[in-house]
N, C-alpha and C positions, 0 to 999 in steps of 0.2 A: 168225631171229636178231633179238634186241632191240638196237636201236641208239639211242644218245643223242647228240644234238648239243648240245655245251656252248658257251656263250659265255664267252670268256676275259675276264670283267670281274667284279670283286668287288662284292658288294652293300654299299652304304653304309647302316649301320644307323640313321642319322638319318632316312632316308626310312621305314624300318620303324616307328620310333617315331611319326612323323607319321601313318602310316596307321592304327596301332592306336588313336590318340587323336583322329582327325579330328572326332569328335562330342563330345569332352570339352570342359569349360570350362577353358581354359588359365590358371587363376588363379595368382598369384604365391605365395600361401600354401600350405603343406602341407595337404592335405585327407585326413582319415581317413574310410573308408567301410566299410560292413558288409554290403552286399548284392552278393554275387558279386565275383570278383576283378577284373573289367573291365566298363566300361559297354558295352552293346550298341551297335554301330555300325550305323546304318541301311544296308541293302544298297544303297539308291539313292544313297548317298554314296560307295560304294566305286568306285574306278577302277583299271584295270589299269595296268601300268607304261608302256604305250604311250599312255596318256591316254584311251583309249576307255572307255565306260561298261561296268561289269561286269554280268553277268546277275544277276537276283534269285535268292534261294535256291531258289524253286520252279522256276526255269528252268535251274538248273545242269546241265551235261552230265556225262557219266561217261566214263571212259577206263580203260585197263588199269592205270593208276596211281591209280585211285580205289577206295576200299573200298566195294563195292556193298552191304555189310551196314550199315555206318555210315561215311559219308564222312569223319567227323571222327576216326575211330579210325585214326591214321596207322600205328601199329606193329602193328595187328591183334590186340591182346591182349584185345579185348572191352570196354575202358574208354577214356574220353576224359579225359585228365589232363595234367599238366605234362610227362610223358615224350613225349607226342605233339608238344607245342610244341617241346621241346628237340630232337627228331629233325629237325624242319623247319629250325629255326635252324641246327643243326650242318651240315646239307646245303647250305643257302644260303651259309653262311660258307665252306665248303670248296670248293664248285663254282661259286658265283655263280648268277644267274638263268639257267635254260636251258630249252630246248624238247626234251622227249623225243619220240622217234618211237615210237608205241605199236604195236609189232609184236613178236610173240613171246609167251613164257609170262608168266603173271601175276607181278608183282614181289613181293618179300617186304615192302617198305615202300610204303605208299600216300601218296605225297607230294602228289598232285594233288587236293586237297580240293574244288576248285570245277570240276574237269573241263574246264579250258581248255587242256590240253596244255602247261602251263608250270608251273615251280616258282618262285613269286614271293611277296612279303610278303602278298598276299591269302590265300594258303593258310594262312599262320600266323594271320592275322586271324580267319578263319572258325573255327578251332579255339578261339582265345581267346574268341570270342563264344559258342561252344557251352558252354564251361566256365562263363561268366557266366550263361547261361540256366539251366544245370543248378543252380547254386548259388542263383539267385534263386527257384527253385521250392521251396526248403526251407520247410516249414510250421512249424518249431519252432526255437528258438534256445537249446537246453539247454546248448550249449557255444559260447562266443564267443572267437574269436581277434581280437586288436587289434594293429595295427602302429603304431609310433611312430618318428619320426626326431628325433635330437638331435645336438648337437655332442659332441666327445669328453668334455666335462665333465658331460654329462647334461642340458644346457639344450635344450629343444625349439627347432627351427629351422623357419622358414617359407619359406626359400629357401637356395640354395647357390651358390657360385662354383666354376668349374673349379679343381681342385686341393685343394678342401676335403675334409678327413676328416670322417666323420660315422658315427653309430651307428644301426643298425636294431634296435630292440627289439621282440620278439615276446612278447605277453602272452596268457594264456588265462584264462578265467573259467567257473565253473559257474553257469549262469543259471537253474537250477531253482528253483522256488518255495521248496523246502526244501533249500537249497544245503548240500552237505557237502564240496565241494571236488573238484578234478580230481586223479586219481591218476596218469594217464599221458596224454601229449599229444604228437603229432607232426604236422608239416605241411611242405609244400614252399612255397617262396617264389620267384616268377618276377619278373624285371625285365629291362630293356633293357641288355645288356652293353656297348653303345656309349657309354652315358652314365655308368655307374658300375661299379666292380669291387671285390670284397672284398679287403681287405688283411690279414686275419688269420682264423684259425680261429674258429668260434663259441665263445662263453663262455656258461655256463648259470646259470640262477637257482638259488638255494639250495633251493627247494622240490622240484626234480627232480634228485636226486643220482645216480640209478641209470640204467643202460641208456641213457646219453647217446649221441645220434647227431646228425650234421650234417656235410655236405660242401659247402664253398663253392668247390670247385675248378672246377666246370663253369661255363662262361660263361652268364650269365643265369639261373642256378638255384642256390638254396640248398636242397640236397636232404636229405630225411628229417631235418628239424630237430626235436629234442625229447628227452624223457627220461621217467623214471618216478620217482614220489615215494617217500619213505620209508614203510615199511609202518605205522609207528606214528603218522604225522602226518596229521591231517585239517585242512585249511585251506580256508576259504571265502574268497570275494572274488577279485579279479584277482591273478594271480601272474605274475611274469616267467619265461617259458620259456627264452629265450636271447637273446643279443645278438651281432650281427655288425658289425664295423667295415668301412666301405667308403670309397672315394675317388671324388669326382666327376671324371670324365675328359673330358667333352665337354659343351658347352652343349646344352640341350634340356629336354624335359619327361619326367620318368621316373615310372613307376608300379610300386610293389611290391605284389604280389598273392599272398596265401596260398591254398593249395588242399590237397586231401586228399593225405596221404603214401601212397606206393604199396606199400611193403614190408609184406605181410600174411602171417601174423598178428602179426608182431613189433611193428609200428609202428601200433598202434590207439589210440583214445581211450577211456580208462576213467574212470569217476566213482565216488567213494566212495558206497556204498549201492546200487550196481547190479552184478549179477553178469556181465553181458555187455558186449561192446564197443559203443560208441555208433555208431549208423548215421550215414552222411553226411547224411541228411535231418534230423538233429537238430543239425547243426553249422553255425555261421555263420562263414565265413572272411572275414577283414578285408582291406582294401587301403588304401594311402596313396599320394598323389601329391605331387610337388614340382617346382618349376622350378629349373634349373641355369643360371646366367648365366656369360658369359665373364669372364676375369680382368680385363679392362679396363673393366668396368662401374663407373661413378662412383656 
């Protein structure tokens, strides 16, 4: 029999945000980046929730809740992407941090990415770092996603206060030497749901009027955001893919990171002048970070 001992305490996501960004520069201004959705956090800097030093990646243990084929593939679908992150976040939010007793049949979901017999923010962190590593290995940037944060009037912002409404704008660009434009583009966007939450459904750029997709109802994930262009329109240069309005709900440092959309073959990236979908190794997914201050900041 497989038994799980759960602790009846709820994870505070402020600590999750701190762990995800402990190696980042906590600057006040919003910073847009293009290499991977998240900076790699040194394993030597990672600590467990009890304060003890975590093992290095080469020394990580395995358990029945660890995927022995790929420890970062939480849902066992053969890919490491935002769905794995969302699965971990959902389970931590629902059940809190807990210690499984690894006895019995192999589970359907592999929550224990670091093999320490616990479900903690470290498990989330390792998956995010693996996504960053994978995106950093891209050898070409034929397609570029860029994220931008503005106030509701469209003016760029370099910091926010709790209660502020703001816009997340997602742009896409054909970066080929002989650019002919992006015909179809889709992406997922991951963020910390403890610091911001969407307040409206996505709105879309005029360049992508068909097959529009985007779900902002899941906490910490804007899912399958994108659309397809008009068949008669060939547009080069950067194009607005979609906009999502959000509200800052808690003080902290928040990072929005785009990554590959998961629904295939419907949600692929297509370029004018090429017959096949663009491989992930030719796509550079953008990220942007910003500080959120309390309401009483002078």
